[in-house]
C-alpha positions as CSV (number, residue, x, y, z in Angstrom):
1,X,15.6,4.4,12.3
2,X,12.4,5.3,14.1
3,X,9.1,3.5,14.9
4,X,6.6,2.2,12.4
5,X,5.6,4.6,9.6
6,X,1.9,4.8,8.5
7,X,1.0,5.8,5.0
8,X,-2.7,6.5,4.6
9,X,-4.2,5.9,1.2
10,X,-6.6,8.5,-0.2
11,X,-10.3,7.6,-0.7
12,X,-9.9,7.9,-4.4
13,X,-6.5,6.2,-4.9
14,X,-5.8,6.6,-8.5
15,X,-3.5,8.2,-11.0
16,X,-4.4,11.7,-9.8
17,X,-3.0,10.9,-6.4
18,X,-0.1,8.7,-7.5
19,X,2.6,11.3,-7.4
20,X,1.8,12.3,-3.8
21,X,1.6,8.6,-2.8
22,X,4.9,7.9,-4.5
23,X,6.5,10.8,-2.5
24,X,5.1,9.4,0.8
25,X,6.3,5.9,0.0
26,X,9.7,7.1,-0.9
27,X,10.0,9.1,2.3
28,X,9.0,5.9,4.3
29,X,11.6,3.9,2.3
30,X,14.3,6.4,3.0
31,X,13.5,6.4,6.7
32,X,14.0,2.6,6.7
33,X,11.1,2.1,9.1
34,X,8.6,-0.8,8.9
35,X,5.5,0.6,7.3
36,X,1.7,0.1,7.6
37,X,-0.4,1.0,4.6
38,X,-3.8,2.2,5.9
39,X,-6.3,1.3,3.2
40,X,-9.3,1.6,5.5
41,X,-11.0,4.5,3.7
42,X,-10.3,3.6,0.1
43,X,-13.4,3.8,-2.1
44,X,-11.6,3.4,-5.4
45,X,-8.2,2.0,-6.3
46,X,-6.6,1.7,-9.7
47,X,-3.7,0.0,-11.3
48,X,-1.3,2.9,-10.8
49,X,-1.7,2.7,-7.0
50,X,-1.6,-1.1,-6.9
51,X,1.7,-1.0,-8.9
52,X,3.2,1.6,-6.6
53,X,2.3,-0.4,-3.6
54,X,3.7,-3.6,-5.0
55,X,7.0,-1.9,-6.0
56,X,7.3,-0.4,-2.5
57,X,6.5,-3.7,-0.8
58,X,9.0,-5.6,-2.9
59,X,11.8,-3.0,-2.4
60,X,11.2,-2.9,1.4
61,X,11.1,-6.7,1.5
62,X,14.5,-6.9,-0.2
63,X,15.8,-4.9,2.7
64,X,14.1,-7.1,5.2
65,X,11.7,-4.4,6.2
66,X,8.1,-5.2,7.1
67,X,5.2,-3.7,5.2
68,X,1.6,-4.5,5.9
69,X,-1.7,-3.3,4.5
70,X,-4.0,-2.7,7.5
71,X,-7.7,-2.5,7.6
72,X,-8.3,-2.8,3.9
73,X,-11.7,-1.5,2.8
74,X,-13.9,-3.8,0.7
75,X,-13.2,-1.6,-2.3
76,X,-9.4,-2.0,-1.8
77,X,-9.7,-5.7,-1.5
78,X,-11.9,-6.0,-4.6
79,X,-9.5,-3.8,-6.6
80,X,-6.5,-5.9,-5.5
81,X,-8.4,-9.1,-6.4
82,X,-9.4,-7.8,-9.8
83,X,-5.7,-7.0,-10.6
84,X,-4.4,-10.3,-9.1
85,X,-2.6,-8.9,-6.1
86,X,-4.6,-10.5,-3.2
87,X,-1.9,-13.0,-2.4
88,X,1.0,-10.6,-2.9
89,X,-0.7,-8.1,-0.6
90,X,-1.5,-10.9,1.9
91,X,-5.2,-10.1,1.8
92,X,-6.6,-13.6,2.0
93,X,-9.2,-13.8,4.7
94,X,-9.6,-10.0,4.9
95,X,-13.1,-8.8,5.5
């Protein structure tokens, strides 16, 4: 196991980028390293991305591995709120 992994979300984080995001999350999962999800540049996020992130965070949590969403953009926060994931993503008090 190495240091902390960083997975940077695309500006337009939607179904078109979901396969690549899934590959990067799987790589991080296989490495078994704590992971930071960099959501600082997200301008649009859709249900597909939010579901992938939730599944990843849950799987990592079951293994006792830390995952955090860092520097979430306003657009990411609004998208997570709209889909009911603010608490699950620990975004209360962000921005």
